[in-house]
C-alpha positions in Angstrom: 0.9 -15.9 -6.8 0.1 -18.1 -9.7 0.6 -17.0 -13.3 -2.9 -16.5 -14.6 -3.3 -13.6 -17.0 -2.3 -12.1 -20.4 1.1 -12.2 -22.1 4.4 -12.3 -20.2 5.7 -9.6 -22.4 3.6 -7.1 -20.4 4.8 -8.4 -17.0 7.3 -5.5 -16.7 4.7 -3.0 -17.7 2.6 -4.2 -14.8 5.3 -2.9 -12.5 5.7 0.8 -12.7 8.5 2.1 -10.5 7.8 -0.8 -8.1 4.1 -0.5 -8.5 1.7 -3.3 -9.1 -1.7 -2.9 -10.6 -2.6 -6.6 -10.4 -2.7 -9.4 -7.9 -1.5 -11.9 -10.5 1.2 -12.1 -13.1 0.8 -12.8 -16.9 1.5 -16.1 -18.5 3.4 -16.7 -21.7 0.6 -17.9 -23.8 -3.1 -18.7 -23.6 -4.4 -22.2 -23.5 -5.7 -23.9 -26.7 -9.4 -23.1 -27.3 -11.9 -25.3 -25.7 -13.4 -28.0 -27.9 -16.8 -26.5 -27.0 -17.0 -23.4 -29.2 -19.8 -22.0 -27.1 -17.6 -21.6 -24.0 -16.5 -18.0 -23.7 -13.9 -18.7 -20.9 -10.7 -20.7 -21.3 -7.6 -21.5 -19.2 -9.6 -21.0 -16.0 -7.4 -20.8 -12.8 -8.0 -19.9 -9.2 -5.9 -18.4 -6.5 -6.5 -17.2 -2.9 -5.2 -16.2 0.4 -5.9 -17.1 4.1 -4.5 -14.6 6.6 -5.3 -15.0 10.3 -3.9 -12.3 12.6 -3.9 -11.5 16.3 -3.5 -7.8 17.1 -3.0 -6.3 20.6 -3.4 -2.5 21.3 -2.6 -0.7 24.5 -3.0 3.1 24.8 -4.0 3.2 28.5 -3.7 7.0 28.8 -6.8 7.5 26.6 -9.0 5.7 29.2 -10.0 2.7 27.1 -9.2 -1.0 27.8 -6.6 -2.9 25.8 -7.8 -4.4 22.6 -7.3 -8.0 21.6 -8.5 -8.9 18.1 -8.4 -12.2 16.2 -9.2 -11.5 12.6 -9.0 -13.4 9.3 -8.8 -12.4 5.7 -10.1 -15.0 3.1 -9.6 -14.1 -0.5 -10.7 -16.1 -3.5 -9.9 -15.2 -7.1 -10.6 -16.7 -10.5 -9.0 -15.7 -13.8 -9.7 -16.8 -17.3 -9.0 -16.0 -21.0 -12.1 -14.5 -22.5 -13.9 -15.0 -25.8 -10.9 -17.0 -27.3 -9.3 -13.6 -28.2 -5.5 -13.4 -27.8 -4.6 -11.0 -25.0 -8.2 -10.7 -23.6 -8.8 -12.0 -20.1 -10.9 -11.4 -17.0 -10.3 -11.6 -13.2 -12.8 -11.7 -10.4 -11.9 -11.6 -6.7 -13.9 -11.5 -3.5 -12.6 -10.9 0.1 -14.2 -11.8 3.4 -13.0 -10.4 6.8 -14.3 -11.7 10.1 -13.1 -11.1 13.6 -13.7 -11.8 17.3 -12.3 -10.4 20.5 -12.5 -7.3 22.7 -11.9 -4.3 20.3 -13.8 -1.6 18.5 -13.7 -2.3 14.8 -15.1 1.2 13.8 -18.3 -0.6 12.6 -21.8 0.6 13.6 -22.5 -3.1 14.4 -20.3 -2.8 17.6 -20.8 0.8 18.4 -21.3 -0.1 22.0 -17.6 -1.0 22.2 -16.5 2.4 21.1 -16.1 3.9 24.6 -14.7 0.7 26.0 -11.9 -0.6 23.8 -9.0 0.5 21.6 -9.5 0.4 17.8 -8.5 -2.4 15.6 -9.7 -1.2 12.2 -10.7 -4.6 10.7 -14.6 -4.7 10.7 -16.4 -7.7 9.5 -17.4 -7.3 5.8 -17.5 -9.1 2.5 -17.1 -7.5 -0.9 -15.9 -7.9 -4.5 -12.4 -6.6 -4.2 -11.4 -6.9 -7.9 -13.3 -7.4 -11.1 -11.6 -6.3 -14.2 -11.1 -6.9 -17.9 -7.6 -7.0 -19.4 -6.5 -6.5 -22.9 -2.8 -6.9 -23.8 -1.3 -6.1 -27.2 2.3 -5.6 -28.0 3.9 -3.9 -25.0 0.7 -2.3 -23.8 -1.9 -3.5 -21.2 -5.3 -1.9 -20.7 -7.2 -2.8 -17.6 -10.8 -1.7 -16.9 -12.8 -2.3 -13.7 -12.1 -2.7 -10.0 -8.4 -3.3 -9.4 -5.4 -3.0 -7.1 -3.1 -0.1 -7.7 0.3 0.0 -5.8 2.7 2.6 -7.1 6.4 3.1 -6.1 6.8 2.7 -2.4 3.0 3.2 -1.8 3.8 6.5 -0.2 1.1 8.1 -2.3 -1.0 5.4 -4.0 -1.6 2.0 -2.5 -4.0 -0.8 -1.5 -3.5 -0.5 2.3 -2.8 -4.2 2.2 -1.8 -4.4 5.9 -5.4 -4.0 6.9 -7.5 -7.2 6.3 -9.8 -5.5 3.7 -7.7 -3.8 1.0 -8.3 -0.5 -0.7 -9.2 -0.9 -4.4 -9.8 1.4 -7.3 -12.6 1.5 -9.9 -10.5 2.7 -12.8 -9.3 2.4 -16.4 -5.5 1.9 -16.4 -3.1 1.8 -19.3 0.5 0.6 -18.9 3.2 0.6 -21.6 6.8 -0.6 -21.9 7.4 -0.2 -25.6 10.4 2.1 -25.2 13.5 0.3 -23.7 13.9 1.1 -19.9 10.8 3.4 -19.9 7.7 2.3 -18.0 4.5 4.4 -18.2 1.2 4.3 -16.4 -1.9 6.5 -16.8 -5.1 5.8 -14.8 -8.5 7.4 -14.6 -10.2 6.6 -11.3 -13.9 7.1 -10.7 -14.3 5.3 -7.4 -12.2 4.5 -4.3 -13.2 1.5 -2.2 -11.7 2.1 1.2 -10.8 -0.4 3.8 -14.1 0.4 5.5 -17.7 -0.1 4.2 -20.9 2.0 4.4 -21.6 0.6 7.8 -18.5 2.3 9.3 -19.1 5.1 11.7 -18.7 8.6 10.2 -16.6 10.3 9.2 -14.5 7.3 8.1 -17.0 6.0 5.5 -16.6 3.5 2.8 -16.5 3.9 -1.0 -16.6 7.4 -2.5 -16.9 8.6 -6.0 -14.1 10.7 -7.5 -12.6 12.1 -10.7 -8.9 11.3 -10.1 -6.0 11.0 -12.6 -2.8 9.0 -11.8 0.3 9.5 -13.9 3.6 7.7 -13.4 6.7 7.4 -15.6 9.9 5.6 -14.7 13.1 5.5 -16.7 16.0 3.2 -15.8 19.0 5.3 -16.8 21.5 2.7 -15.6 21.5 -0.2 -13.0 22.4 2.3 -10.3 19.8 4.9 -11.2 16.1 5.0 -12.0 14.3 8.3 -12.2 10.5 8.4 -11.6 8.2 11.3 -12.2 4.6 11.3 -11.2 1.4 13.4 -11.0 -1.5 12.4 -8.8 -4.5 14.6 -9.4 -7.0 13.7 -6.6 -10.4 15.4 -6.8 -11.2 17.6 -3.8 -7.8 17.1 -2.2 -4.9 18.3 -4.2 -2.5 17.8 -7.1 0.8 16.1 -6.2 3.7 16.4 -8.6 7.0 14.7 -7.7 10.3 13.2 -8.8 12.3 10.4 -7.2 15.7 8.9 -7.9 16.3 5.3 -6.7 18.9 2.7 -7.2 21.2 0.1 -5.8 25.0 0.5 -5.9 27.4 -2.4 -5.5 30.2 -1.7 -3.1 31.9 -5.1 -3.1 31.2 -8.8 -3.5 28.7 -8.9 -0.7 28.0 -5.2 0.0 25.5 -2.9 -1.6 23.8 0.5 -1.0 20.2 1.1 -1.8 18.9 4.6 -1.8 15.9 6.9 -2.5 15.9 10.7 -2.9 12.6 12.3 -3.6 10.8 15.7 -3.8 7.1 16.5 -4.3 4.8 19.5 -4.0 1.1 19.9 -3.6 -1.1 22.5 -5.2 -4.9 23.1 -5.3 -6.9 20.3 -7.0 -7.5 20.5 -10.7 -10.7 18.5 -10.2 -12.9 20.1 -7.5 -16.5 19.4 -6.6 -16.7 20.6 -3.0 -16.5 24.2 -1.9 -15.1 23.5 1.6 -11.6 22.3 0.6 -8.5 23.7 2.3 -6.0 25.4 0.0 -3.0 23.1 -0.7 0.5 24.5 -0.7 3.1 22.3 0.9 6.3 20.4 0.0 7.6 16.9 0.6 11.2 15.6 0.9 12.5 12.1 1.5 16.0 10.7 1.8 16.5 7.0 2.5 19.6 4.8 2.4 20.2 1.1 3.4 23.5 -0.6 3.5 23.5 -4.4 3.1 26.7 -6.1 4.2 26.4 -9.9 3.8 22.8 -9.7 5.1 23.5 -7.2 7.9 21.2 -4.1 7.2 22.0 -0.6 8.3 19.6 2.1 7.3 18.8 5.8 7.8 16.1 8.1 6.6 14.8 11.7 6.8 11.3 12.4 5.6 9.4 15.7 5.7 5.7 16.2 5.1 5.8 20.0 5.1 3.4 22.4 6.9 1.3 24.5 4.5 2.3 28.0 3.8 0.2 30.8 5.3 -2.0 28.4 7.3 -2.8 26.1 4.3 -3.2 22.4 4.8 -0.1 20.3 5.5 1.2 17.9 2.9 -1.0 14.8 2.9 -1.3 11.4 1.2 -4.9 10.3 1.5 -4.6 7.3 -0.9 -1.3 5.9 0.5 -0.7 2.6 2.3 -0.2 4.7 5.4 0.7 1.8 7.8 4.0 1.4 5.9 4.9 5.0 6.6 5.8 6.9 9.8 5.7 4.1 12.3 3.6 1.0 12.7 1.7 2.4 15.7 -0.3 4.4 13.2 -0.3 7.7 15.1 0.5 9.8 12.1 -2.1 8.5 9.5 -3.1 12.1 9.1 -0.4 14.8 8.9 -0.5 17.2 11.8 -1.3 20.8 10.8 2.3 21.9 11.5 3.7 19.1 9.3 5.8 16.1 10.2 9.5 15.3 10.3 10.3 11.6 10.6 14.0 10.8 11.2 14.7 7.0 11.3 17.5 4.6 11.9 17.3 0.9 11.1 19.2 -2.3 12.1 18.4 -5.6 10.6 19.5 -8.9 9.2 18.2 -11.1 6.4 19.4 -14.4 4.9 17.9 -17.5 3.1 16.4 -19.8 5.7 16.6 -17.1 8.4 14.1 -14.7 6.9 14.3 -11.0 7.9 14.5 -9.2 11.2 14.5 -5.5 11.7 14.4 -2.8 14.4 13.5 0.7 13.4 13.8 3.9 15.5 11.7 7.0 14.7 12.1 10.5 16.0 9.0 12.6 15.2 8.8 16.3 15.3 6.9 19.2 13.6 8.1 20.8 10.4 7.0 24.2 11.6 8.5 25.1 15.0 10.5 21.8 15.4 8.2 20.7 18.3 9.0 17.2 19.6 6.1 14.9 18.9 7.5 11.7 20.3 9.6 8.6 19.5 8.8 5.1 18.4 10.6 1.7 18.2 9.3 -0.8 15.6 10.4 -4.5 15.4 9.7 -7.2 12.9 10.6 -10.8 12.2 9.3 -12.6 9.1 10.1 -16.0 7.6 8.6 -18.8 5.5 7.0 -21.7 7.4 8.9 -24.9 6.5 7.0 -27.7 4.9 4.1 -25.7 3.5 4.5 -23.9 0.2 3.1 -20.4 0.2 2.9 -20.1 4.0 4.7 -17.3 5.9 4.8 -16.2 9.5 5.2 -12.7 11.0 5.8 -11.2 14.4 5.7 -7.5 14.7 5.6 -4.9 17.5 5.5 -1.1 17.9 6.2 1.1 21.0 5.3 4.8 20.7 6.5 7.2 23.5 4.5 10.5 23.4 6.0 13.9 24.0 3.5 16.5 22.8 1.5 14.4 20.3 -1.1 11.7 21.3 -0.4 9.2 24.1 2.0 6.3 24.7 0.9 3.3 22.6 2.0 -0.3 22.3 0.9 -2.6 19.5 1.7 -6.3 18.8 0.9 -8.6 15.9 1.2 -12.3 15.2 0.2 -13.4 11.7 0.2 -16.3 9.3 -0.2 -15.7 5.6 -1.0 -18.5 3.2 -1.3 -17.9 -0.5 -2.4 -20.6 -2.9 
């Protein structure tokens, strides 16, 4: 992505614990003021993305025909320095999604396909996905307006970027990196723009108003250990408080071990407007490790989204990039009432020129009662397309085998991603 905004000194502040609140990176300095003093925009630059994708879905046991969807994302953005003031800039971005094929997109426009075909949740729509004002000074950035927010491993807060229309946040966000090795983020969110729009069949819906506070602090204690603490206070859902330890340990010239150890708990929401909310009282655990031996990847993980105590709601992550969690078949976008345990094993390989290939095995069960839900195998291959800068290709598949939860499901994707 092109460098198009603010000062490079805040680039590290834009990434909090692996999170990104922008689709673009800062530049070192602004361009010289225009010779026309009446122009309020300088250093104007554009960027964009074209992302065609074919998705196949087979879940024959639910009585619907296979889905075959060809969809495309077109995103165009424009950035500029604003009012000739150092550190002040603007960014505007619009996204269009269009598709064709035999599938139900969850839109009311093709409600007749609902009883016939499997779901591919990429309805046709066009919207302003980002529109914000940035002000950078010293080691601080203030961003106000509609924006991307991706925090940590997007387990809790993300843009759902896998779907063709991303989830964005109407918010004021402050990021700061003035203390060595300490990265801070605080955000007040008043609107969530989901991947669907107002024409989506209920109860999925589109944008909703909220009073939500996001807090994230990350301290790099040493190259092998970064500690991140967070608090996500989501109106009408819950408060989530957590801590994570992450790092990468060198074990030799070409061998390293990456890890993540995390705990979080959910309590009743501090901000509550509805009177029908379930009481929140559940815990979360996550242990992940990946060994890289000259490009050969071996990984294992154990994640628990706990069942609620005394019949309370199970641990949930309503603003997460959920496709990246708990299997690509998307059977566990909502946590079952008895919680979810996801035990994983991964084998892969990555190298320059080759790209990356992975196979991941999931064993799903309940937190309460240890009931077997099912198993899943996910496979991926991704690489740059030679000869075209910014073009990548991806092949991905998922096979879910049901035991006591949902039905056997197969999904396949073929995608090109061109960024300019």
